[in-house]
N, C-alpha and C positions, 0 to 999 in steps of 0.2 A: 408737310415738311416745309421749313422756312430756310431760305438760303441767304446768309449774311456775308458781306464782304466787310471786313473788320479793319477799319484804317483810321488814322488820325488826321489825313488830309485829303483833299480832292486833287486828282491827278487826271491827265488825259486818259491813262491806262484805265484807272478805276472808274472813270466815266463812262468808257466805251463798254467795260465788262458789265457795269450795272444797267446798260441800255439792252443788253441781250437776255434772252430767257432760255431755260432749259427744262426739260420735264414739265412745261408749262408754268414754270416758276420764274421769278426774276431775281437776280443777285441783289440784296438791298444793301447799300453802303451805309454803315453805322459805326459810332465809335466804340470802342471796348467798354466804356460803361454802359451805353445803350444796349450793347449786345448782352451784357449780364442782366440786364432789367428785362429783356424780352424773350430771350432764347430758351427754349425747353429742351429735354429730351427728345431725340428724333429729329431735332433741326440740325443744320450743318452751318459752319463759318469757315471762311478763308482769312487767313492772318496774312493782312499786307501791311505791316508796321515796317516803318522804314528808318533808315539811319538820320539821325539829327543833322540838319545843316551846319551845326557847330562842330561835328564829327567826334563829339565825346560821349556817344552812346546811341541807344534806339528810342525811337517813340515808346513812350508808356503804354502797358497793355500787355505785356506778357504775363504778368500775374492773372489778369482778366481772361487771356486765353487758357491758362491752365485751369482756371476756375470752371470755365466752359466744358473743358474735357472731363473733370471729376463730376459734372452735373449730368454727362450723358450726352452732350453735344457732340457731333463729329466735328473735328477741327483739323482743316487742312494747312499745313504749315504750322505744325504744333510747335509751342514754345522752344523746345531744345533744338528743333531743326531750323527755325528761323533766327535764332540767336547764332548758330553754328554757320549760317549763310551770311551774317553781317559781320560778326566778330571774324576777322581775317586769321588771327591766330587760331581760333577753334577750326576754321576751315581747313588751315594747313595740317593740323593735327589729324583731321577726319581723313582728308585725301591721302595723307601718309599712311594711316591705319589700314586703308584699303587699297594700297599700291597705286593709287591714281597719279599719273605724272603731274608734278607740282614742283615749282621752284624751291630750292633749299631757302629756309626760313627761320629766322630767330627772332627773339623778344628782347628788346632794350627798354629800361625805365630808369627814372630818377637820374642819378649821376653815374650809373653803370657804363663803363667804356664800351664803345662800339667794338665789334669783332674785327680783328686784323686782317685785312685782306687786299690785296692789290687788284683782285678782279672787279669788274664792275659791279655795283649793287644799287638797290632801289630802296629808299627809305619811305614809308607810308604809315599813315593812322591805322591802328586796329580797326576803327570803324570808320570808313571812309567811302567816298562816292564823288561823282563828277569830275575826277582827276584832281580833286583839291588837295594840297599839301603832300603831293608825290613828287620825290625828288631823285633823279638820277644821278649816281655818284661814281665817277669813273676811277676813282681810287680811294685809298683810306684817308687822304687829307679831305677830299671832298665829302666824305661821310662825316667827319669830324665837323666840318663847317655846317653841314645841313643839320647835324644834331644840335649843335649850339643855336641854330637858328629856330629850331621847334620847342627847345626845353621850356620856354617861357610859356608856351600855349597851353590853354585850358585842356585841351584833349590829351596832350602828352602828360600833363600832370596827372590826369584821371586813369590813363590806361597805357602809357607809355607808346612806343613804335615798333613796327615791324622793319627788319632788315632782311630784304630777300635778295637772291640771285637775280641778277638781270638777264631775261631771255633777250638775246640781241633784237632790237626792233627791226621789223621788216616793213613796217609802214602802214600796217594793217592788223586787225585782229578779227575773229568770227564769234558772234554772240548767237548761242542757241537757246531757244526759249522751250522748256521742258514743263509738260503739264501731266500729272499723273503717269508718269513712266513713258510718256510719249512726246517726240518732237513736233512741236505745232508750229514752228517757224524759225527763221535764221536769217542773218544778214552780216555781211562783213562791216566793219567800221573801219574807213580809211582816214589816217591822220592829217591834220591840217599842214599845209606847206611850213616846213621849219619845225613842226612839233612832233615829238616822239610819242605822246602819248595819243590815244585814239578816241578819246572821248568826245561825244557829240557836244557837250558843254564846252569844250575847247575849241571847236570849230571842225571836228571830225564830221564825215557825211557817211550815211549808209549806202551800202549797195546790196540790193536784195539777192538772195541765193534760192533760186528753185530747188535744188537737191544739194544739201551740204555734204561735203565728203563724208563717207562711210564711216571711217576711222575718227573722224571729229565727232559726228553724231553719236556714236558708240561711247565715245569718251565722256560726252556730255550726259548722257543717261546714267554712266556709271559714277559720275561725280555728284549727280542730283541724288541718286541712290545711297552714296556714301554719307552725304550730309542729312539726308532724311527729308528732303523738300518735296511739296506736292505741286508747287509753281515756282519756278525760278529761271533766272537767266543765268548762262554758263558762258563765261568769256573764256575763249582759247586763243592761245598765241602759237604761230607757226614756230617750229623749232629749229628752222633751217636745214633740217635733213628729210623733209618730207613729212614729218610727223608733227604732232600737236602737243601742247602742254595746257593744262587748266590754270588760268591766272587767277580767277576768284569766281564766286557765285554772288547772285543778287537775289535776296528773297522777297523783294518788292519791285521785281524788275518791271521797267518802263518799256513798252515795245508799241510798234506803230502798224499800220496796215502793210507798210514795205517789207515787214518779216514774212509774210505770206501773201504775195500778191496774187495768187491763184484763187483765194476764197476769202472769206470772213475769219481772220485768226480771232477774234473776239469772240464771235459765236462758238467757235471750234472749242476754244478754251473754256468757256462757260459750259458746254455740254460736256466736255470730258470730265471737268471738275465736279459737276453735278451728279453724272454716273458713277465716279468713284466714291463720292460721299454715300450716295443711295446703297451702293454695294456694300460699304463699311457697316451701314446701318442694318442692312439685310443679314450679313454676317453675324453682327453682334446679336441679333435677334435669334438667330438660329444656333448661336454659339459653336460656329464652325471655324476652328483656328485656321489661319493660313500664313505661311512664311513668305508668299509671293508679293513682289512689289505691287502697288496699287496700280491698275491700268482700267482705262475704260474699254467696255466690251466693243468689239468690231462694230455692232450694229449701232453704235452712237453716231456713226457718220451719217444715218438716215434723218437725224435731226439737222443736217447742215447742209447748205447749198452744194451742189457736185463741184468737185475741182480735182485736179491732177494730184494723187496723193504722194508726198515724199516717200522714197523707197526707205528713208531712214526711220521714219516716224512709226 
């Protein structure tokens, strides 16, 4: 069995995952084209394609991942799930279909007028990350100005933009990393002074969370299940009433050791995903159908250094 980490770019998270082994096998970083050349039935691949820095789509490679599925390779983060995690319009539809709390969202494109509303809204790209091109609009006039500013961009010409209800900023959000149906890490992200967005790329800072709130962890698991991802970051916003709202998912989530200060989050994630892939292979070989979400067996923890387990995981 060969384990491939399919990506178009090197990142600290990809590098860290590749330095860990599970089942006595290392996750090998490779491009989609290379994966098509070398992977065979019985191998496994983890899709780590990301949003393009230009915000006008995703890394090439979805077709390659689909071809690997057809070949009999077990693919974690299959193409539909990866696309649904990165395309925020598809994310909104998937979460709504599964009754997962998510801000009201609509799509605008071309010269289509913006929805008329005097409540605060957010304008953002369909394929977005790093907090880029995200505009807080306090009223209808501000939304029109923001739309006028983005209509000339390539990303807007290709995919339009999303208009979303603003969840009143509380100065922080909570990112939970979910791997194969289990919480493997979490961190609060605190916005920089004077900034309403919490992105680390905009000066936000991480605050480790030893035990994420149970309601938030359950919601993150539900969101990952609704979209179909095997490894994702789920960003949650406090709703101001003691609850949480799913803001978005990231199918190529970047995370650090701060997300699980009690142990090695990269070793645990690599092991859980390897176990999940092997279970799928064994189930396919025995033709045993299952409607249950993919999870690692409890004894996967024996592959890892001891640490205090999160009650939500």
